[in-house]
N, C-alpha and C positions, 0 to 999 in steps of 0.2 A: 498571493495566488498559490494554490496547492491542488492536490488531487485527493479524492476520497473514493470509497467503494461501498456498495450496499451489501449488508450481511443479512437483512430480512426483507421480505416483500413489502412491508409497510413503512420502510424508509429510515431504518437505523443505519447510519453511515459511519464508517471508520476512517480516520485520517491521522496524520501526524500531529502530536501535541504542539510542535513548533508552529504549525500552520495557523492555529487558532489562538495562540498565546497573545493575550492583551487585546483581543478583538472587541470592537464595539458592535459591529453588525456582521453577520455571516450569511452568505447566500450561496446556493449551489446551482450550477447550470446543468440541467438534465435534457434529455430528448424532448421533454414537454415544455422546457423554458426555464426561466430563473425563478427560484422560490427561496423563501427565508428558511434558515436553519437555526436550531437552538442547540447549545452545548448541553449534553446530558451528563457527561462525566469526563474527567481528564486524569491521566496518570503521567505526571511529568517524569517520574523516575524511569518509566519504561517507554516514554515518548509516544504514547498513543492517546487518542481522544475519540469520543463517541458523540455523534451528532444525530439529531432527529429532524426529518423534513416530511412534509405531507406528500403523498403520492404512492404509486405502485412501482415496484422495482423488480429487476431480475437479480436476486442476490447470489453471492458467491459462497460456497461452503468453506469453512475454516477447519483445517486439519492440524494435528499436533506436529511440531517440527522436529521432534526427537529422532525420527527415522530418516531425516534428510541426510543425503550422502554427499561427500565431496565430489564435484564434477557433475552433479545432477543438473539437468536442463531446467531453466526457469524463464519466466516472461513477466513483463509488467506493461501496463498501459497508463499513460499520464499526459500531462499538458506542459511539456518543457518549452521554454523560450516563447511564451505565448505571443508576444508582439511580433516576433520574427517568423515563427513557424505556423501561426494561426490557431484557430479554436478546435480544429479536428483532433481527437485523441490520437496519440502516437504509441505504437507498439515497439517494445524493445525486448530482444531475446538475449540470453546469455547462460552462464553456468554459475554454480556455487564454487567460488574460488577459495574460500576458507570458512571453516565452521565457527570461527570467532571473528569479532570485528577488529577495528583498528586498536592497536595496543592490547590485543587479546581480549577485547570486551566480550564477555560470554553472552550478552543479550543479543548480539548481532551475527548475521551472516555477512561475508563479503561476496559480492557478485560482480560478474563481468558485463552484465547488461548495462547499456548506456543510460546514465541518469544525469539529469540537469535540473537547474532550478525550475520549479513547477511540478516536478515528479514527486516531491515529498508527500507522503500520505497514500500513495498508490499501492495496490495489492501486488505482492510478489507471489506468483502461482507456480505450481509444479506442472508437469506434462498432462495431468488429468484435470487441471483447472481448480485445484484446491489452494486456498490461501495458506502459504507457509511463512509469510512475512509481510511487513509493512515498510515501504521505502522510507528511509530516514535521512540519508546523508550521502554526499559525494565529496571526496577529498580534492581540494583545489590542485590542479596539475602543477602549479608553481611551488606547492609545498615540496620539501625535499628532505631526504634522510641521507646523510653522508654524501651530499652533493648529487644524489640521483633524483630526478623529477618523478613525482608520483602520477601515474597515468591510469585512468579508468578504475579507480579504487572506490567502489560504491558499497553502501551498507543498507541492510534491512533489519528491523526488529523481528526476532523470531516469533512465530505465531503462538508458541507455547506461552510467551509472556502476554500476548493479546488475549488468549483464552483465560489466563488467570485473572486478567483485568475484567473480562466479561462475566466471570463467575459471580461477581458482586451484583450482577443484574440478572437474576434468574428468569425474569419475564422476557428478557432478550434471548438468553440461552435457549429457552423453550422453543423459540421460533427459528433457530439456526438450521440450515440444511445439513443433511448428512453428507460427509465427504464422498467424493467419487472414488470408486475402487477399481473401475475397469479402464483400460486404455481408451483414449479418445483421439480423434483426428485433431491435429493442431489447429486447423482452421475453425473447427467447431468450438474448441476451447477458447480461442482468441475472440470469437464472436461473443461468447458469454461474458468474457472479461471486459470487452468494450461496453456491453450493455449495462454492466454493473458499475462502471466508472463514471464519476462526476467531477466537474471542475468546482473547486472551492474558492469563493471570492470573499476576501476579508477586508473590512474597512476599520 
């Protein structure tokens, strides 16, 4: 189980590569119901995958992450702890806490937004609703460095790497939305984020 998000109106879906790794069958749960998905391409090095499903979607625009700043507010929607918390998508808000990932990984941001199993593959968006990352990992709280427990240390692949991955598919790039440039109400941004988010089911 993981999360994905639409980047085109006709059903190209981004998720985390780990979500679909070794999958036999992939389905996504949308507002219209459950539908089959096919893997278009994966990039294991940068931990992203592109799926295709039939249907019409409200896509999210993807923006370059080069201008993201430390402390910037971010949000994500996903499906954590599905058996316990239910099938309704869950919103999590937080901040950019580091411009590199664990052990200084340059591909990742560290974020304070609460991430759990099932969130992997969800969109990390800025205050305008532009995708600036893809949720990829959470550090187990039991992990420790010098005896100190790690708490709420979560990572997202930077959208710059996602955009590089998509450049190999010009037919998809041609359908991407232009990033939002004006401030938006948080509630409006969150509504679009929810509409674009799907549950990824893997057998």
